[in-house]
C-alpha positions in Angstrom: 9.1 15.1 0.3 7.0 18.1 1.5 3.5 17.6 2.9 1.2 17.0 -0.1 -0.5 20.1 -1.5 -2.5 19.9 -4.8 -1.3 23.5 -5.7 2.4 22.7 -5.1 4.1 22.3 -8.5 6.4 19.6 -6.9 3.4 17.2 -7.0 2.9 17.7 -10.8 4.9 15.8 -13.5 4.9 15.8 -17.3 6.8 14.4 -20.2 6.8 15.6 -23.8 4.9 18.6 -25.2 1.9 19.4 -22.9 1.4 23.0 -24.0 -1.8 22.2 -26.0 -4.7 22.5 -23.6 -7.3 21.9 -26.2 -6.5 18.4 -27.4 -6.4 16.6 -24.1 -7.6 13.0 -23.4 -8.3 12.2 -19.7 -7.2 8.8 -18.3 -8.9 7.2 -15.2 -7.3 8.1 -11.8 -5.3 5.3 -10.1 -4.5 4.7 -6.5 -3.0 2.1 -4.1 -3.8 1.8 -0.4 -1.9 -0.5 2.0 -3.6 -1.7 5.2 -3.4 -4.2 8.0 -6.8 -5.9 8.6 -8.2 -5.8 12.1 -8.8 -9.2 13.7 -10.5 -9.8 17.1 -7.9 -12.2 18.4 -9.9 -13.1 21.4 -12.9 -14.4 19.4 -13.9 -18.1 19.5 -13.0 -19.7 17.3 -9.9 -17.6 16.5 -10.4 -15.3 13.5 -6.7 -15.2 12.8 -5.6 -17.2 9.7 -4.0 -20.6 10.5 -0.7 -19.6 9.0 -0.3 -16.8 11.5 -2.0 -18.6 14.4 0.5 -21.5 14.2 3.6 -19.4 13.5 6.5 -19.7 15.9 6.3 -16.0 16.4 2.7 -16.4 17.6 3.1 -19.6 19.7 6.4 -18.5 21.2 8.3 -21.7 20.3 12.0 -21.1 20.7 11.6 -17.9 22.9 13.6 -17.6 26.0 12.0 -18.1 29.5 12.4 -14.3 30.1 10.5 -13.5 26.9 7.7 -15.9 27.8 7.4 -14.3 31.3 7.5 -10.7 30.0 5.5 -11.0 26.8 3.1 -13.9 27.1 4.9 -16.4 24.9 5.3 -14.6 21.6 1.9 -13.5 20.3 3.5 -11.2 17.8 0.6 -11.5 15.4 -2.0 -11.1 18.1 -0.5 -7.7 18.6 -0.2 -7.0 14.9 -3.9 -7.7 14.1 -5.1 -5.9 17.2 -3.4 -2.8 15.7 -5.2 -3.4 12.5 -7.4 -1.0 10.6 -11.0 -1.6 11.6 -12.4 0.4 8.7 -11.4 -1.4 5.5 -11.0 0.9 2.4 -14.5 1.2 0.7 -15.4 -0.5 -2.6 -16.0 2.9 -4.2 -14.9 6.5 -3.5 -17.1 9.2 -5.0 -14.0 10.8 -6.4 -10.6 12.1 -5.6 -11.8 14.5 -3.0 -13.4 11.8 -0.8 -10.3 9.7 -1.2 -8.0 12.4 -0.1 -10.2 13.4 2.8 -10.3 9.8 4.0 -6.5 9.9 4.4 -6.9 12.5 7.1 -8.9 10.3 9.4 -9.1 6.6 8.2 -6.6 4.0 9.4 -4.2 2.8 6.8 -0.5 2.1 6.4 0.4 3.9 3.2 -1.2 5.3 0.0 0.0 6.5 -3.4 -2.0 7.9 -6.3 -2.1 9.4 -9.8 -4.8 11.9 -10.6 -5.6 14.3 -13.5 -3.7 12.0 -15.8 -3.9 13.4 -19.4 -2.5 12.5 -22.7 -1.9 15.6 -24.8 -2.2 15.2 -28.6 -1.2 17.4 -31.6 -3.4 18.6 -34.4 -3.3 15.2 -36.1 -4.5 13.4 -32.9 -1.1 11.8 -32.2 0.4 11.7 -28.7 2.6 14.6 -27.9 2.9 14.5 -24.1 1.6 13.2 -20.7 0.8 15.2 -17.6 -0.5 14.1 -14.2 -0.7 14.9 -10.5 0.7 12.4 -8.0 1.0 11.9 -4.3 2.2 9.6 -1.5 1.4 9.4 2.2 2.5 7.2 5.1 -0.3 6.3 7.5 -0.6 5.4 11.2 -0.5 2.3 13.3 -3.4 2.3 15.8 -2.1 1.0 19.2 -4.7 -0.3 21.7 -4.0 -1.4 25.2 -4.6 -5.0 24.2 -1.8 -4.7 21.7 0.5 -4.4 24.7 -1.2 -6.9 27.1 -3.2 -9.3 25.0 -5.1 -10.7 28.1 -6.9 -7.3 28.5 -10.5 -7.1 27.2 -11.1 -5.2 24.0 -11.2 -1.4 24.5 -10.9 1.7 22.4 -7.9 3.3 20.7 -5.0 4.3 22.9 -2.7 6.1 20.5 -1.8 6.3 16.7 1.8 6.1 15.8 2.8 7.5 12.4 5.0 5.3 10.3 8.2 6.1 8.4 8.8 6.3 4.6 12.0 6.4 2.6 12.8 10.0 1.4 12.8 11.2 -2.2 10.6 8.5 -3.7 9.6 10.1 -7.0 7.8 8.9 -10.1 9.9 7.8 -13.1 8.6 8.9 -16.6 9.6 7.5 -20.0 8.2 7.1 -23.5 7.1 3.7 -24.6 9.3 1.8 -27.0 6.8 2.2 -29.9 4.1 4.6 -28.6 2.6 5.8 -25.3 4.1 6.6 -22.0 5.2 4.7 -18.9 5.1 6.0 -15.3 6.6 4.1 -12.5 6.3 4.9 -8.7 7.4 2.7 -5.8 6.8 3.6 -2.2 8.7 2.0 0.7 7.3 2.5 4.3 7.5 0.8 7.7 6.4 1.1 11.4 7.9 3.8 13.6 11.1 3.3 15.6 9.2 2.5 18.9 7.1 -0.2 17.3 10.2 -1.5 15.4 11.9 -1.9 18.7 8.8 -3.7 20.0 8.9 -6.1 17.1 12.5 -6.9 17.8 11.6 -7.8 21.4 8.8 -10.1 20.2 10.5 -11.8 17.3 14.2 -11.1 17.5 14.0 -9.2 14.1 13.5 -5.6 13.2 11.0 -4.7 10.5 11.9 -4.6 6.9 10.5 -2.0 4.5 7.0 -2.9 3.4 6.5 -1.5 -0.1 4.1 -1.2 -3.0 4.3 0.3 -6.5 2.7 0.8 -9.9 4.1 0.7 -13.4 1.5 2.4 -15.5 1.5 2.2 -19.3 -0.8 4.7 -21.2 -1.3 4.7 -25.0 -3.7 6.7 -27.2 -4.6 6.2 -30.9 -7.2 8.6 -32.5 -8.7 5.7 -34.5 -9.0 3.1 -31.8 -9.0 5.1 -28.5 -6.9 4.8 -25.4 -5.6 1.8 -23.5 -3.9 1.5 -20.1 -1.9 -1.3 -18.5 -1.2 -1.3 -14.7 1.4 -3.6 -13.3 1.1 -3.7 -9.5 4.0 -4.8 -7.4 4.5 -5.0 -3.6 5.7 -6.9 -0.6 3.8 -9.9 0.8 2.7 -7.8 3.9 0.5 -5.7 4.2 -2.7 -6.0 2.3 -2.9 -3.7 -0.8 -5.9 -2.5 -2.7 -5.9 -1.1 -6.2 -8.3 1.6 -7.3 -9.1 2.5 -10.9 -11.4 5.5 -11.4 -12.0 5.2 -7.6 -13.5 1.7 -7.9 -11.6 -1.0 -6.0 -10.3 -3.8 -8.1 -10.9 -6.9 -5.9 -9.1 -10.0 -7.1 -10.5 -9.9 -10.7 -7.0 -10.3 -12.0 -5.0 -10.5 -8.8 -4.3 -6.8 -8.5 -5.6 -6.4 -5.0 -3.4 -8.4 -2.6 -4.7 -9.9 0.7 -2.0 -10.7 3.3 -4.5 -12.9 5.1 -4.1 -15.5 2.4 -0.3 -15.9 2.2 1.6 -19.0 3.3 3.5 -19.4 6.6 6.8 -19.5 4.7 6.0 -16.1 3.2 5.2 -14.7 6.6 8.5 -15.9 8.1 10.4 -14.6 5.1 9.0 -11.2 5.6 9.6 -11.1 9.4 13.2 -12.4 9.0 14.2 -10.4 5.9 16.2 -7.9 7.9 16.2 -4.3 9.2 15.4 -1.6 6.7 15.7 -3.8 3.6 12.7 -4.3 1.2 10.4 -7.1 2.2 10.0 -10.1 -0.2 7.8 -9.5 -3.2 4.3 -11.0 -3.1 3.4 -13.8 -5.5 0.7 -14.1 -8.1 -0.5 -12.2 -11.1 -0.6 -8.4 -10.9 -1.7 -6.8 -14.2 -4.9 -4.9 -14.8 -5.8 -3.5 -18.2 -8.6 -1.2 -19.5 -9.5 1.4 -22.0 -10.5 5.0 -22.0 
């Protein structure tokens, strides 16, 4: 896809009749942000979750003597969390402009969003079409010297390495079976080739595609108002935050996902999934509903 530009028609989508600019019902903006939390791995006691701290990829169990000598006995997750995003996404953005500006400077792994979502109605108030603006962006992996040599003291950022994303990931639009509209967008992304090679050295496995997506159902009735239903999906790693009307949805109904709380079996399943295949889906509820 081209670099995102709000005036580029390739980032606009519609279905049905959207010619009527008078009878338009606005729907809250929706966004997803994926991030790796930063952990000070040298802290006492360790801040890293137990499932990661005791993983064979962290302890080095089963690594060859050469790997122990060169890389300090595994410590794959020490390096992962040292490359984490120190500024967690905020609880609230003032609006789309602040959100998009933050993507130019804040650390994150990936983002997708729907803005200017509108249901168009006819003269009777019935649904006639849906229009919206959408976007995706892959983020950076902050690399610090301690990511390379964990024994070093903490210091500032060394380099940011931009990740990769699958090409031609586009939203899918369809009408609901009875009424309304359904918009689905999935975004697959991963670390860059250099860091992918580093992961292979540390774990013996290349990285799978991390991914996240939204299935959005929108319905409007002139007598009862509008309803939306958001089905959030994604891989078990990384952490993913859902925003509705630029307010973060934190665990109210399971829609924001925290990779720090997954089980060791889920961690190993992700690491061992295989090169350039989608990582295993996260567990738990993932539906958020509301009205407009």
